[in-house]
N, C-alpha and C positions, 0 to 999 in steps of 0.2 A: 446125160438126160439134161433135157432143156427146162428152166423154171422159167415161167413167163411172170413176169410182176405186174400186176395190176396199179394203175395210176389210182392213189388215193383220191377219193371224191371229195369236195370241202363239205364239209360240215356246215350245215344251214341250221342257225338259231331261229329259233321262235321269237318272232318279233312279237313285241308287247307294246301294247299303247302306253303312253306316261302318262300318270295317274294324277290327279290334280287333289291336292290336299286341302282340305277346309278347315282351318281353326273355328269351333265355334267357342263362345264366350258364354259361362255359366250364368246363369240369370239368377240372382239372386233375391230371396225374399223381402221386402223392405222390413227394416228392423227398427224397432223403437230407439230415442236414444235412449242412452244408460245415463244417470245419474251418480256421481261418485258418493262411495260409501261417507258418513258422515265422521269426522274427524274422531279420533278418540276423546276423552276427557281425561285432563290431566287431575291427579290426586294432589292437592297442596300439603307439601310436609313441611316441616319445623325448618327454620333456618339452622344451618351447623354455622359455628362460631368457629372462625380462623385463627390459628395463633398472627401474634403479631408478627408482622416481619421484619425481619433481621436485616439492617445493610448490610450490602456486601462488604470485606473490608476492602480498604481504599488497595489502588494496585500501584507498585512501588515502578517507575520504570526503569527498564532495563539498561540503556546506556546513560549517558550523561545530561543533565536537566539544564536546557538553555536557559540563560540567567533571563528574570522577567521580574515583575514588579511582586509576585507571589514569592520571590527566593532574595536571601539580602547576603551579602560575600563583602569583604572588605580587608586587603592588602595592608596591614600597618607600615611593612618595609617593601614601599614599592619604589626603587632607587631608581631615574630614569635612564635610559639610554646613552651612552656615551657620544657626540658627533665624531666618527671618524675621520680623523687629520685629513686623511687622501679624501674621501669624499669633500672636505670644505674645501681643501686647493684646487677640486674638480667642480667645485661649484655644484655639488650634486644637492637635490631637496628633493621632497617628496611626504607622503602620507604613506604610512604601513599599517595594516591591519592584520593584526596576529588573532588565530583563532588558538584559545588557551582551554587547556582542559583539568578541571581540580579534582581531587579524591575527596572521600568523605573527612578528610583529617584537615585540608585545606592545602592539601601540598600540590604542585604543580605539577601532573605523570605527562603533559603534552604540549607542547606551542608548535604552531608550524604558519608559516604565510598564507593568508587568505585573500590579503590584495598586495601586490607587492609597491614598492615606490620607484621601483625603474632601475636601481640601484640596488647590487648585491652585497654592498657595505652596510648602507642604509637598515637593509631586510636582516642582515646577521648579527649588526648592533642591537636592533628591538629584539631579536631573540636570546640575546646572551641577556640583556638586562631581566627580561620575563623570566627568565629560568632560575635566578638568584632571590626572585621573591617569596615573599612566606606570608600565607594567606590566612584567614578564619575561615574554617568551612561555610559553603554557603550551607541554608536552613530551606527546610521546608515543611510547614507546620511545625516547627519545632526541632526537626530531626535534621542531622546532617545529613546531606546529599552529593552525590559526584556532580558536577554542573561544567558546562559548559559556556564559554563567554568569549564575545571578541572584542578586542583592545587594541585601539587605533595610537598611532604616535607619529607626530607632525615635525620634521625634518626643517626648520629655515633657516637660514641664513639669513642675519643682523644686514642691513644697509642694500640687500638686494631688491 
């Protein structure tokens, strides 16, 4: 038996006319200006007396205090460095600046070269001398404090 298939017909869509949308702005009735409400009335309260302020406790510096006019230190046993013989023979001269740290007892706890003379012999002689020094403690407000100071040494050959 033969079956005949019919060719499907295209579906026709109904044509619609494009619609135009209209935006309408609402009309508002004119309003009268609104005045802000009056500020609230403040009630006068009696003054409160605060206790006198206590000054904060002075903060002690955590590290060594750089020596300045507020601090004083003296080292009664300040033997100068020896001029190394080899440095003299080689004509070495110069200025060494050491950074010296003192504890609260006036003992030298650290010394290092801050500015070299250019000669390891002169730098080492300066360090050796400073490590033998005995100092009085640096003081701030009458209290012993750790301190740091820069100590220069000049090595000059006579007749040069």
